C-alpha positions, 0 to 999 in steps of 0.5 A: 222987666222986674225980677220976681222971686223964685215961686212967686207968680202973681194971679190975674186980677190981684190988686197991686199987679203990674202989667209986666208981671200980667204980661209974663203971667199971660205968656206962661199960661200960654206955653204950658200944656193941657192939664189933661194931656200926657206931656202935662201928667209926664211934667207933673212926675218929673217936677215930683221926682225933682222935688224928691231928689231935692229933699233927699240931697238936703238931708244927705248933706245936711244929716249925714255929716252930723251923724258923722260928727256924732260917730267921731265924737263918740267914745270908743272903748281902747283896748289894753295892748300892755301893762309894764312895771318899773321897780318891781324887784321882788314881786313878778309881773305875773303876780302884780297883774293877777291882782289887777282888775284890767288885763292885757288884750291878748288874742285869746281874750279878744276871740272870746269878747272878754269885757276886761280888755276895755280901758277904764280909767276909773279901773285903773285907779282902783288898780293902783291901790290894789297893787299897793295893797298886795305889796303891803299883804306881802310886808313891804309896809312902805311900798308906794306907786310913785308914778303912773301913765296911760299912753293912748294910741289913738290910731291903733285904738289901744293904750299902754299902761305903765306903773312905777313902784318903790317896794322899799324893804320887806318887814316881818312880825317880831313880837306879838302880845295881848293884854287886858284879857281877864275873864275869857280864857287865853287859849280862846283869845290866841286862837282868834290870832293868826299873827305869827312872829317871822310871817311877813308883815301884813298889817291888814291882818293885824287890823283883822285879828283885832276885829276877830277878837271884838267878835269873840268877845261880842259872842261871849256877851261882852257888847261893849268890849273894845280891841285896839293895837299898836304897830312899832317898827323896828328899822334894825332888823325890819321887823314890826312888833304888834300889840293887842289891848282888850277892854273887856267890859261887862257881859250883857242880856237881851232886854226888849225886842222891836219888830218892824215891817211885818205887815201880815206876819203876827209878831208872836210868829216872828219871836217864836221863830227866834232863839233869842228873847228877853233875858237870854245871854247876848251873843253875836253869833245867835243873833246871825243865826235867828237872821238866818232862821228867819229867812229860811221860813221863806216869809220874808225877802230881808232880815236885819237885826241890830242894836236898837239902844243899850242899857249900861245901868241894867247891862241890856241890849235892845234888839231891832228886827227889820223885815220885808215881807214876800207875798204870802200867795203864789199862783202857777200855771205851766204848759209844756212838752218833753221828749217822754214818748208816753208823756209828751204834753203836760199841764199842772196849775198850783195855788198856795199861801205860805203865811195862812192868817199870818201864822206861818201855816202853808196851804197848797192845791195842786193839779197835774196832768199829762197826755200822749198826743198819739193817742189822742190823734191816732186813737181818740183817747183824750183821757190823760196818761196821768194826772194828780190832785193834791191838797197839802197842809203845813203847821210850823209848830205843834203845841209850842215845840219846833215840830212841823206837822201836816198832811195832804189829801191825794187822788192820782190816775195813771196807766202804767207802763205795759197796760191800758187800764187805768191805776187809781189811787187815793188816800191821805198822808200825815207828816211830823218834821223835827229840825236836828241842826241848821241844814238837817231834819228827820220825818215821820210819815204815815200814808193810807192808800187805796187803789183800784183792783183792776190795774192791781190784779193782786186782790180776788174778790175785792174791788179796791186794795188798801196799803198802809205804810210809815216812812222814817226819813232823814234829810241833809240839805246844805245848799245855799240856793236849791234852784242853782247850787253853787255848793254844799251837800244833799243827802237823804235816806228813807225806809218805808214799812208796810203791812205787818202790824199796820194791817193792809193788803200789801206787806213790803219794805222799801229803802232809798238812799241818795247823795249829791256833792257840789263843788264851786270852781273858783267862779260860783257859776262854774259847778261840778256836781256828782250824785249817787242814788240808790233804791230798793223794794222787797215783799214779805209775809203773805205778800209776793208782790209790791203795789205798782206806784212803789216800783222804780223805773230809770231813763229819761231827762231826770235820771239816764239822759240818752234813754227814753223814759223807763228804757233803762232795765235789764231783760226780765224786768216787768214793763211797769218797772223794777224792785231794784235801782242804782243811778250815777250822775256827773255834770260840769255846769258852765256859763255860757252867755247871759242866762244861758249855759251848758253842762257836759255830763256823765249818766249811768243807772240800771233797774233790776226786777229783783234786789239779789239780781243786782250786778252794777258792774256788768249792767250799768248802763252809760251815757255821755253828752251835753245840754243848753241850759237857760237859767230861770229864777226857779231852776234852768230849762234843758235841752240836749242830747245823750249818747249811749256809751255801752248799749246792749247788743239788741238796742239799735238807738245810739241816743235820744234827744231831751228836753227837761225842766229843773235840775237833774239832781 
């Protein structure tokens, strides 16, 4: 019988069949059970299982070895086991390692998963340059890297680094001279030079001094000034003599200014924000200042002022302003909750346009409401605990002067602490702001406000009360990033007067002040922050009270963490708030991983019913704790727990959880 390929059984009647094949097929058919029998079903299932098992075995023996091969070929990061130096007689190993990006994989660094323990050949080459640069800054002008090696232990997955150094002699600066200055005072020129005879001969510092002298001349209007330098090595006393040569040229002025990239903002608005203009003196510091001013308008995400052309005959520098505009509109819709028992559900919506008609005018509409879910579920009261609607407008210039003017219309409603009636207020506010420096401003804010009489309970025979006030304030903000300050200062002081010659139903004065300082601890993401804030109010004349919306409260996620909202007050203080408040906050903002961080804090605060009742030494309540933060582009999302350090005898709560958004200060 002829051999037949596996699975190539013939069908009866097929053309070209051989008798032997026909006979085999018939015998096979007679041996097979009936298709509907139980045995047939078991055989079919068994055949299916065998086929599945066969496919699985083929995959395992075919695909899995490929996976193992891929894993073996993948580059596994090597840990830096050790770094050793030879030839470093003047600088210690620790000092040299401090200039390197790579570091030894110590147990502590492995434990925290530091990224610097992984060996990278490119970083190693950069570190060799850093070592040579370190030696040159220390005066070893002829220092060289004579050899290096990276010894890989593939079994342990680690690498040992070896670096051979030829230090050479240490040189110091000898004579330092300057020539060519005639139109700039010599004391100003020498003030830009910090190369001193006897100091380590750092030739990189000489180059930096040459740039500093040139920047000085650019700031004096010498747009084509040049500064060269010569260094002469004296081998006999291991010194380096330095000679700066200045080519002053002539003073230049500003010619025409070309503006590019402003698709929405009008060119005259941009020129209005710049202090430089055609005919003004060319100064480098003025160019940098105008770049900051244009960026601080909030209209642009990128600002660059550069030289477009130079007219050496007329001695004019023509400037080019390149801009990248931001989107002028914004829409915000936020829904959230908080640990504030009175306002545990909040809804806010805002629409704004900061470049209306291309003139840098700002218009915004804002609506905010908050509810107490307990009142909704238990009492069926769906009215909000507080709500506010406000329309604001700001005009950047007034009659061609750098004075910002604007105002707002508002309507608000609130249920004060300890009351059930709604306090409804509405009115208008005008603003007049003037910048007195790069970071400071003063403003005047007249305000006319009405309130419903039922909640105030102060004006007899009237349905509404009226308050007329004026606020004079000063504000300083030197923070580079208001949402995540890495340094700088925030300070504000304001005094408000109501009644008197202004009229109205209330006569009082109110004073507030706040000072906050931010200090970066080496890493910009590690910041120590501290704040002190004070507020006081007092009626005068025929008034014996102040409006409910002018009192002070403390406690909660934005003031004294660990206490509930409005829960910090001495006995005898009305539920709605007191007339004096003091806050102290200290926190350490530290990174954790990715956008997460944490902040240990110490908070203190108190509210008194009257100014003459203040006793900060005895009455101040302190809390301590920590919060976990998730940094967003507009501020951190915060959750934490505060422990009461010196709670009152009647206070049974040891602390409280809190939830908040944005910086406390």
